[in-house]
C-alpha positions as CSV (number, residue, x, y, z in Angstrom):
1,X,-5.6,-9.7,17.8
2,X,-8.6,-10.3,15.7
3,X,-10.7,-7.6,14.7
4,X,-14.5,-8.5,16.0
5,X,-16.9,-8.6,13.4
6,X,-18.4,-5.0,12.9
7,X,-22.6,-4.9,13.0
8,X,-23.9,-4.0,10.3
9,X,-20.6,-4.7,8.1
10,X,-22.6,-5.4,4.6
11,X,-24.4,-2.4,4.9
12,X,-21.7,-0.5,5.6
13,X,-19.6,-1.7,3.3
14,X,-22.5,-1.2,0.8
15,X,-23.2,2.2,1.3
16,X,-19.1,3.0,0.5
17,X,-19.8,0.8,-2.7
18,X,-19.4,3.7,-5.4
19,X,-15.1,3.4,-4.2
20,X,-15.2,-0.4,-4.5
21,X,-13.1,-1.7,-7.9
22,X,-14.8,-4.6,-8.4
23,X,-14.7,-7.1,-11.2
24,X,-12.7,-4.5,-13.3
25,X,-9.3,-4.9,-15.3
26,X,-7.1,-1.9,-14.8
27,X,-5.2,-0.3,-17.5
28,X,-3.6,3.0,-18.3
29,X,-6.8,3.3,-20.7
30,X,-9.7,3.3,-18.1
31,X,-8.1,4.8,-14.9
32,X,-9.5,8.1,-15.4
33,X,-13.0,6.8,-15.7
34,X,-12.7,4.8,-12.7
35,X,-11.8,7.9,-9.9
36,X,-13.3,10.4,-12.9
37,X,-10.9,12.8,-13.3
38,X,-7.8,13.4,-15.3
39,X,-6.3,11.0,-17.6
40,X,-2.9,11.5,-16.7
41,X,-2.8,11.6,-13.2
42,X,0.2,8.9,-11.7
43,X,-1.3,5.6,-9.6
44,X,-0.3,4.9,-6.6
45,X,-1.3,1.4,-4.8
46,X,-1.5,0.9,-0.9
47,X,-1.0,-3.2,-0.2
48,X,-2.9,-3.5,3.1
49,X,-4.3,0.0,3.8
50,X,-5.4,-0.8,7.7
51,X,-7.9,1.5,8.7
52,X,-7.3,4.0,6.7
53,X,-4.8,6.5,8.5
54,X,-2.0,6.4,5.8
55,X,-4.0,5.9,2.5
56,X,-6.4,8.9,3.2
57,X,-3.2,11.3,4.3
58,X,-1.6,10.6,1.0
59,X,-4.8,11.4,-0.8
60,X,-5.2,14.6,1.0
61,X,-1.3,15.2,0.7
62,X,-1.5,14.2,-3.2
63,X,-4.9,16.0,-4.7
64,X,-3.6,15.5,-7.8
65,X,-2.9,11.7,-7.4
66,X,-4.8,8.3,-7.9
67,X,-4.4,6.4,-5.1
68,X,-5.9,2.5,-5.1
69,X,-6.0,0.9,-2.0
70,X,-5.7,-2.8,-1.3
71,X,-7.3,-4.3,1.7
72,X,-7.9,-8.2,2.8
73,X,-10.0,-7.9,6.0
74,X,-13.4,-6.7,4.6
75,X,-14.4,-5.2,8.0
76,X,-10.9,-3.4,8.0
77,X,-11.5,-2.1,4.6
78,X,-15.2,-0.9,5.5
79,X,-13.0,1.2,8.6
80,X,-11.0,3.1,5.8
81,X,-13.8,3.7,3.7
82,X,-15.5,5.3,6.0
83,X,-12.4,7.5,7.0
84,X,-12.1,8.8,3.0
85,X,-15.6,9.3,3.2
86,X,-15.6,11.3,6.5
87,X,-12.6,13.6,5.4
88,X,-14.1,13.9,1.8
89,X,-11.2,12.2,-0.1
90,X,-12.1,11.8,-3.5
91,X,-8.8,10.0,-5.2
92,X,-8.9,6.7,-3.7
93,X,-10.3,3.9,-4.5
94,X,-10.2,0.3,-2.5
95,X,-10.1,-3.2,-3.3
96,X,-11.2,-5.7,-1.0
97,X,-9.4,-9.1,-1.3
98,X,-5.9,-10.5,-1.4
99,X,-2.7,-9.6,-2.6
100,X,-2.9,-11.9,-5.6
101,X,-5.6,-10.5,-6.9
102,X,-4.0,-7.9,-7.8
103,X,-2.0,-9.9,-10.8
104,X,-5.4,-10.6,-12.6
105,X,-6.2,-6.9,-11.9
106,X,-3.4,-4.6,-13.6
107,X,-2.5,-4.4,-16.7
108,X,1.5,-4.3,-17.5
109,X,3.2,-0.6,-16.7
110,X,-0.4,0.3,-14.9
111,X,1.7,1.6,-11.6
112,X,4.0,4.5,-11.0
113,X,4.6,3.6,-6.9
114,X,3.3,0.6,-4.3
115,X,3.6,1.3,-1.1
116,X,4.4,-1.3,1.8
117,X,3.8,-0.5,4.9
118,X,4.0,-2.5,8.1
119,X,3.5,-6.1,6.1
120,X,3.5,-9.3,8.3
121,X,6.9,-10.4,9.0
122,X,6.4,-14.4,8.7
123,X,9.3,-14.0,10.8
124,X,9.8,-18.3,10.8
125,X,12.3,-19.1,7.7
126,X,10.1,-22.1,6.5
127,X,7.3,-18.7,5.2
128,X,9.7,-16.6,3.8
129,X,7.8,-16.9,0.4
130,X,4.6,-15.4,1.6
131,X,6.6,-12.6,3.0
132,X,5.2,-9.4,0.6
133,X,9.1,-8.4,-0.3
134,X,10.2,-12.2,-1.5
135,X,11.1,-12.2,-4.9
136,X,8.4,-13.8,-6.3
137,X,6.4,-11.2,-5.2
138,X,9.1,-8.3,-6.1
139,X,8.6,-9.8,-10.1
140,X,4.9,-9.1,-9.9
141,X,5.2,-5.9,-8.4
142,X,7.7,-4.9,-11.4
143,X,5.4,-6.3,-13.6
144,X,2.9,-4.2,-12.9
145,X,5.0,-1.4,-12.4
146,X,5.8,1.3,-14.9
147,X,9.5,1.1,-16.5
148,X,10.5,3.9,-13.9
149,X,8.0,3.1,-11.1
150,X,9.2,2.5,-7.2
151,X,8.2,0.1,-4.0
152,X,8.1,2.6,-0.7
153,X,8.6,0.0,2.3
154,X,8.6,0.5,5.9
155,X,8.5,-1.6,8.3
156,X,9.3,-1.9,12.6
157,X,10.8,-5.5,12.1
158,X,14.6,-5.0,11.4
159,X,15.0,-9.0,10.2
160,X,12.1,-7.9,7.6
161,X,14.0,-5.0,6.5
162,X,17.5,-6.3,6.0
163,X,15.5,-9.4,4.2
164,X,13.9,-7.0,2.1
165,X,16.8,-5.0,1.1
166,X,18.8,-8.0,0.1
167,X,15.6,-9.1,-2.3
168,X,15.4,-5.8,-3.6
169,X,19.3,-5.5,-4.8
170,X,19.0,-9.1,-5.8
171,X,16.2,-8.5,-8.3
172,X,17.5,-5.6,-9.9
173,X,15.9,-2.7,-7.4
174,X,17.8,0.6,-7.0
175,X,17.6,1.5,-3.7
176,X,17.6,5.0,-2.6
177,X,16.5,6.9,1.1
178,X,17.2,3.8,3.2
179,X,16.8,4.7,6.8
180,X,16.6,2.3,10.5
181,X,15.2,5.2,12.1
182,X,12.5,6.9,10.1
183,X,10.9,9.2,12.6
184,X,14.5,11.1,13.4
185,X,15.5,11.2,9.8
186,X,15.7,14.0,7.2
187,X,12.5,11.8,6.1
188,X,9.8,12.0,9.1
189,X,9.5,15.9,7.8
190,X,7.6,14.1,5.1
191,X,6.1,10.9,6.5
192,X,3.1,10.1,7.0
193,X,1.8,7.7,9.8
194,X,-0.3,4.8,9.9
195,X,-2.2,3.3,12.6
196,X,-0.1,0.7,13.4
197,X,3.2,3.0,13.1
198,X,1.5,6.0,15.5
199,X,1.2,3.4,18.5
200,X,4.8,1.3,18.1
201,X,6.5,4.7,17.4
202,X,5.3,5.9,20.6
203,X,6.5,2.9,22.9
204,X,10.3,3.6,20.9
205,X,10.4,1.0,18.4
206,X,12.5,2.4,15.4
207,X,11.1,2.5,11.8
208,X,12.9,1.0,8.9
209,X,12.3,3.1,5.3
210,X,13.5,2.4,1.9
211,X,12.4,3.4,-1.8
212,X,13.2,0.5,-4.3
213,X,13.4,1.5,-7.9
214,X,12.9,-0.4,-11.1
215,X,16.5,0.9,-13.3
């Protein structure tokens, strides 16, 4: 369901402008400047941050990591940014735009970790190339990831998960810590839930999860 346009959205986004990365190339040399903190911190990226529950939880748990959250819909990004501000989170920056924007922004080998949480499954076979775990995307992720970087992937859609596992394998990623029932697995204690995940897990949906590491 499409989100209703928020009142005073432009003004609310402008109030969070200090958290937004705009018209800036990102490399190992300027990350510390963007975040105004240490030069040797890892850099993690969430693609499709939604309303911000996951990225805020991640930031609060890993205060020594720099985090970038990408969100395509401005009003949704606004809610995530406001959540970060309300919780006093300081180690997150946001990008508003499509995933294709990443290839022009990030230098090669810049990111330590990518999170893909509950991406659109695009269930029709003819739409496979739109899936964020399609090999065309994976080749770009690998380029911007460091040699020992990883993709952390979660979804409630078993079809998308099975497709993604095969794409990861075919693209040379090493799979670790795979589970088809995250919330009843050994990885549950360390899991940070998204808004979507909390809603669907309460309805009894199993959550699939895997780490895909660059070899």
